[in-house]
N, C-alpha and C positions, 0 to 999 in steps of 0.2 A: 504494500500500500504506500503510494507516494503522497506528497502533500496535496495534490489535486484530488485524489481519491478520498483522502481524509476529509477534505473540505466538503465534498459531495455527501459523504456519510453524515457529517455534522448537520448539514442543511436538511438532510432527510429526517434527522431526529427533531430538528426545530419545527418542520412542517407536519410532523406526526406520521409520516409514512414508515418510519423505522422506530421501534421501541428502544429506549435507552439500554435495556439489558441486552438486546440483540446487537446494538452497536458496540457495546463493551466486549461482547463475545468475539465479534469480528476483529476488533483491534487486538485483543489478546492472542487470538489464534493465528495471526499472520505476522507476528513480530520477528520471526526468522524463517529461513527456508533451508532445507537440507541440500547439500551439493555433493552428489556422488557418494554419499555415505562417509565422507571424510571431513566435512565442514558443516557448521550451522551458521549460515550467513545472516548477520544482524541487519535486516533490511529496514528496521525502525530507527537505526542510529541517526540517520539524517533528520528524522522528525524530532528526536529527543535532543540532539546535540548540534544540529545545523550542518553536519558533515557526514558523508557515508563512511562505512567501515573501511579501514585501510588494511591491505594484505601485507603481512610480514612474510616476504618470500623466502627467507633463509630456511632451509630444511624442507621446503615444499617442492614437489615435482612441478615441471612445466604444466602438466595436465591438470594438476590440482589448482594451480593459480588460474589457469584458463577456465576451469569449471566455476570457480568463485566469481570471476569477472562476468561470465555468462549470466549468472544469477543476478548480479547487480545491474547489468544492462537490461535484463528482462523487467526489472522493477524501476526502470527509467533513472538509474543512477550511474554516474561515471565510476571509474575505479582507479585507485592508486595502489601500486605494489612497490614495496621497498625491498632492498637487499636482494636484487635480482641478478643472477649470474648471466654470463654471456649466452650460454646455451638456452636458458629459459627465455631470455630476451629475444633470441632468434625465433624461437617457437611462437612466442606471443606476437611478434611482428608479422609472422606469416598469417596467423589466425585473425589478428586485428590490425590491418594495415594502417589504420588511422591513429594507432597508438604512438606515444612519444617515449622513446627509450633514451635515458640519459646514462651513458656508459660510465661517466665519472661518478655520478651520484648513485648509480645502480638502482635507478627507479624506472618504472613503466607506468605511464599515465594514459588512461583511456577516458577521454572526455565524452560527456553526453551533451546533446544539443541544449538541454535545459540548463547546463552548467554555465553557458555563456551569459554574460551580464556585465554591468559596469564594475570597474575596479573599486574595491572598498578598502580604504586604508593603505598606508605605505609601510613596508617592511624593508629594512636594510640589513643585509647579511654581510658580516665582516670576518675576514680570516687573518690570523696572525701570520701564517706562512702558506706557501703553495701546497705543501704536503697536507694541509688541512682541507683542501678543496673537496675531496669526496664527501666529507661530513657536511660541509657548507652547501654543496650542490643538493644533497638530500633535503636540507632545510629550505633552500630556495624553491625547489620543485614543489614541496609541500605547501609553502605559503602561496605560491602562484596557483596551485590547484584550488585553494580556497578563495580565489578571485582577488588576491591582494596585488598591489603594484610593488614589485620587488626589485631592489638594486643589490648587486653583489660587488663588494669592494674587497679585493684580494691582496694578500701579502703586505700588510701594514702593521707588523708586529712591533713590540717595544724595543727591539734591537736597533730600529731606525725610526724613532718617534716622529721625525719630520714627515715621513710618508703618511702617517695617520693625520697629522695636523693639516695636511693639504686637502683632506676630505671633510673638513668641518661643516661645510655648507650642505653636503649630502647627508651627513649624520643628523644635522639639526632639523631636517625636514621629515624625519621618520616618526611614525606612531609607536613603533617598537623596533628593537634591534636584536639580532642574533649574532653573538660574538663567539667565534670558534677558534680555539687555541689549544695547543699542546704544550710540551716543555714544562715551564713553570706556571703557565696559565695566567699571566699577569694582565693580558690585554683587556679583559672585561672591566677590571677596576679602573683602568685609564679611561676607557670609553665611557664608563658610568659617570665619571667626574666631568664629562664634557657635554652631556645631553640631559634633557628634561623628560625622558620617557623610559619605560621599562627596558632593561637589558637582560636578555635571556642568554646566559653563558653556557656554552657547550664545550666541555673538556674533550680533547681527543687523545688517542693512545700514541700520538707521535712524540718521540723523544728517545733518549738513550736510557740505559739500564735503570738509573736512579729515578726515572719518571714513573717506574712501576706500571707501565701500560696505561698511563693516563691518571693514575691515582694521585700523583703529585699535583697535576693541573686541577683535578677535582677538589682536592683539599685547599689549594690556593684560592680557587674561586669561591668556595664555601666560606672562606675567611676574608672575603673582600671587604674593604673599608668603604666601598661605594654602596650607599643604601638602596639604590635602585637596581641592584644586580641580584638575580635569582639564577639557580643552577639546575640543569637537568643531568641525566646520566652520561657516562663516558661514551663518546661517539654517537650520541643520540640526536643526530641531525633532524630526524623526523619530529621528535618531541619539541625541539627548539623551534622549528618552523611552524609547527601546529600551534603552540602557545602564542608565538609572536603573531600568527595569523588571526587568532581569536581576538587578541587585544586590538590589532589594527582594524579589523572589521567593525568592532564596536565603535571605535573612534570615527571610522568612515561613515557608519550609519548615523551616528549622532550629528555629524556635520551636514548630512543630506536631509535630515528631518526638520 
């Protein structure tokens, strides 16, 4: 049941052609759909949360990802799959030629015609180094999938602070930022002290041995002295892009109302 079908059902309750108990039963019983016996696709998530379910592709076969996407399309929802390997991407691209594969971010985005609409809110994704781009691209694709206007600023880490300062105008126009960094994870604190919006810090597993696979960056970000910085999990570009997208969309909707 998509938002159009839900609206028709509610109007039927209002005009008396459908009893409230019957409407409640219909809503409860179509909240998810089985996909090939291996997945229960949450087709109500878009109604509850504003965004369809996202497929975590790691560990899933190409056929399983395809099956989930087919269910989502059948319910007039686009689909975003993350952590997609090259073989799965090749399979999905054959089945869904309109899909958008991002090899760096390892994402596959299948848009539905209903997804098109005005851009709501502005997100800026910032990386400390080029090695952080895979996580940053995952964040960028996610925020763009939620119809945000997204700008990517790469390789402006604290080892050359002048590179970041040259981007102050772009940073200042954002509703939310995603700052992606490995090593010691210092960049979100610096960015947080330069902007008046939420900063979603994403630690990456980039770094030498003492970085402990991103743990050093994570702890550094959690101990940020910038009060507008919040932190998601290591390498969790999707989470960073999703939260930044939620914030930006709210801001965009408030401006348009």
